[in-house]
N, C-alpha and C positions, 0 to 999 in steps of 0.2 A: 565810648559813650553808649548808654542804652538807647533802646529803639525810639523812645518818645522825645529824647534830646535829638537825635538823628532827623526825626521826622521834623522837628521844628528848624533844624539847621538846612535842610534840604528842600522844605517848603512842600512837603508830602505828607498824606496821612499814613498812619501806622499799617493800616489795612494794604496800602499801595506797595509799601516798603516789605511787607510779609509776601506780597504777591511775586515782586521781583526777585526776592531771596528764593522763594520756592520754584520759580522758573529758571533758575541759574544765572540771572543776569548781574547778582550780586554776591559775594562771598565773604559775609563779616566774620571775624573770628568768635568762636564759641568758649565761654569762660568754664570753668570748672562747674560752677552751678547751673549750667545750661543756658544761660542769658546770653544773647548776641551782643557783641562788642564792635562798635563801628567807628572807624578811625575817620581821619580827614581825606583820605584816598575814597574811601567809601561813599562819602558825602560828595565829594565831587563826581564820583561815577553816577551817584542817584540823580544828580543835577542834570548829567548828560542825558541819562534815560528820561528823565522828565520832558525834556526838550524834544527828543526822538518821539515821545509818544505824541506830543502835541502836534507834531509834524504828520502824524497819522501812521507811524511805522508800527508793525506788530513785534510780538516778543522775538520770532526768528531772525527777523530783518534787524533789530536792535542789536542782537547777540551777534549778528555778522557784522554789523557797523563797528560795534565797538572791539572787536576781535581784529579787526583791519587798520592799522596804524596809516595807511597809505591815503584813505580816504575814496579808494577806488569802489568799494562797495556802495558808499552813499552816492558816488556818480552814477552807477548801475541802478540803484534803487530810484533816483531822480527821473532817469529814462523809462523805467517801469511805470511810474506815475504818471509820466507824460502819455504814455502809450493807454493807460487806463484813462485818463480824461479824454483822450480822442475816441475811444471805443465808444464811453458814455454819450459823446456828442452824437456819435453815428447811431446809437441806439435811440436818441431822442428824434433824429431825423426820421428814423422808421416809425416812431409813435406818432409823429407829425403826419406822415404818409398814410398810415393806418387809420388815422382820425379822418383822413381825407377821402382819397378814392382807391386805396391800395387794399386787397383782400388779403387774408391770412396766410395764403399759400406764397403771396409775394413777400409779406412780411417775415415769415420762417426763412425763405431763401437768403433775404438780405441779412438777417441776423447769424444766420449760419456763416456766411461769407466773413461778418465781423469778428465770429470767434476764431475762424480758420485763419485770418489775415493777422490776428493777434498772436495766436501760435507761431506763425512763421516769423514775425519780429522778435518773440520772446526767444526762440531757438537760434536766431542769429545773433541775439544779444549774448547768450550763453557760449555759442561756439567760437567766439573770437575774444581773445584777452583784451580787457581794459579799453582802451580809446578805440580800437579797432571795432570791437564789438559794438559799441556805442555809435561809431560812425557808421558803420554798414547798417545797422538796425535802423537809425533815424534817416539815413539816405534812402531806404527802400520804403520807410513809412508813408511817404508821401506818394507812393505809387499804389498803395494797397487800401485805398479808401472807397472803393466802388464794388458793388456786388458781382458775383458770377452771372453772367449773361447768355453762355453758351456751352455745349458739350466740350468743345475744344479747351475753354477756360477751365472747367472741372477737371478735365485730364491733366492739365498743365499743373492745378492747384496739386493735386494727388502726387504728381511727380516732384513737385517742389518739397512737399511736406516728407515724401519718402527719402528723397535726398538728403534732407536736414537731418531725418531720424538716424541715418546710417553714416552721416560725414562725422569723421574723427574730429575732436577739438584741434584749432590751431595751437601749436605748441611753440614756445620761444624759449632759450636758455634763460635762467635766472637773471643773469646779467643784462640780457636785452630786454627782459620784461621789466626789471627795476628801471632800466633807462626809459622806456617808453612810459612808465607810470609817472616819473619824475618830470618828464618833458612835456606830459599833457595834462599835469595837475591842474592847471587853469582853465582847460577846456570842457566847460561843462556844456550841457545841451544846448542852452541858447548859443553858445559860441559854435558849436558844431552846426547847428541849423542855419546859423548866418553864412559860416563857410560853404555849406551846400548850396545856399541861396546864390552865393557869388559864382560858385562854379557854373550853375545852371545857366546864370545869365550870360557867362563869358561863353558857354557853348552855344546858346541862342542868338549871340551877337560876336560871332568868333572874329570876322574882320575888323571891327571896333576893338575887340580886345587885342589883337595883334598889333594893330596901328597903335595903341596907347602904350604897349607894354613891350616893344620890340627889344629895348637894350636889357630890361630885366629878363626877357626871356632868353636872349643871347647868353647872359651871364649864369643864368640858371641851367640851360643846356651844355655849356662848357663845365659846368661843376658836376652835374650827373655824369658826365663823361670820364671825370677825373678818378684815380687812383685814391685820392684823398675821400672821395664819396663812397666809393667801393670798400675801403677798410672802415668807414664809420659805422656807428651802431644803427644810424638810420638806413645806411646803405645795405646793411646785413639784414635789418628787419623788413626792407623792401624785397630783397632777393628772398628771403625766406617765404613772404606773403605770396610772391608770385610763384614761386615753386609749389607750394601747397595749393594754390589756385588751379594749377596746371595738373597736377598730380592726382589730386582728390576729385576731379570733376566739376569743379565750381564753375569753370569757363565753358566747359563742354557741355554739361547738363544743367545745372542750376539757372545761369543767365539765359539759355535759350527758353527754358521753361517759363521763366519769369517774363521773358518778352510775350510769350503767348498767353500767360494769365492775366497781364496788365497793358491794356492797350496806351496807356499813358507812359508806362516804362518803355514800351516798344518805341514809341515816337521819340522820346529822349534818346535811347540808343541810335535811332537814325541821325538824329542831330549831333550826337557825339561822334559818330563815324564820319560825317561830313566835315565837322570842324578839324578831325585829326587827318582828314585827306589834305584840307588846306595848309595844316601845319606842315605835313610833310613836303609839299610842294615847297614852302618857304625854306623849311628846314630837313633836308632829307636824312640829316645825320641822327635825328631823333629816332629813327626806326631802329637803331642799335639799342636804344633804351628799353624797348618792349621785348626784346630777347629773353 
């Protein structure tokens, strides 16, 4: 069908269709007379483009999303949008304080931290594939919402950024990456944040958590120690992740620097260490799970 019919079928203007064609989002057939010929698949794609545009996606993001049949690109874009929203909230807080009793030097320092913290989170999102990237990014996001207040924090920030700039991406085999995508397909940002909230609650209330979940914990520990788990895709991914963290300095460089950068993260790590001590006293066999 000609462009005017395609515009009517897709609910778009001819100018919009011409723009999407020019940007390589759609490739209609070209007839001998030079006119473009749009088929039903083109109309479906135009409707998809229109939806993504209404969601605020740019051309490059739409191209990325439509070329990915897994939906992983859209999940990553969703996390980026969430980060953008949080950054805008922090900027608004700076404006409110500037309108109050802050001076411009204080505002500049706070805004610099906002930009740098977003950079850290985006680099984490890109360094790890799929679910792991989103999980790690969202995990650290709640600890990076305060400005730098000391020279020690500034040095830690520089160390974190240098580490992430030089860290190679975490790679999985195609088989394991497909497994990871398929089994985390329903894990959107809200589900990950709820999981992280539950984890923090269990760490902060470890005695209560153990008392309420003793039987489940015993079954889980037994499974984690089994050959079945070791040979499963989940077990292989976990092993690869631990090895990457150990060999690339994630545990020895990144985490200590993050603790110096973020007082709230340092406090959380102390709570986590205390909870782990209690767990080891009850279940000494889990020490092998950390090897």
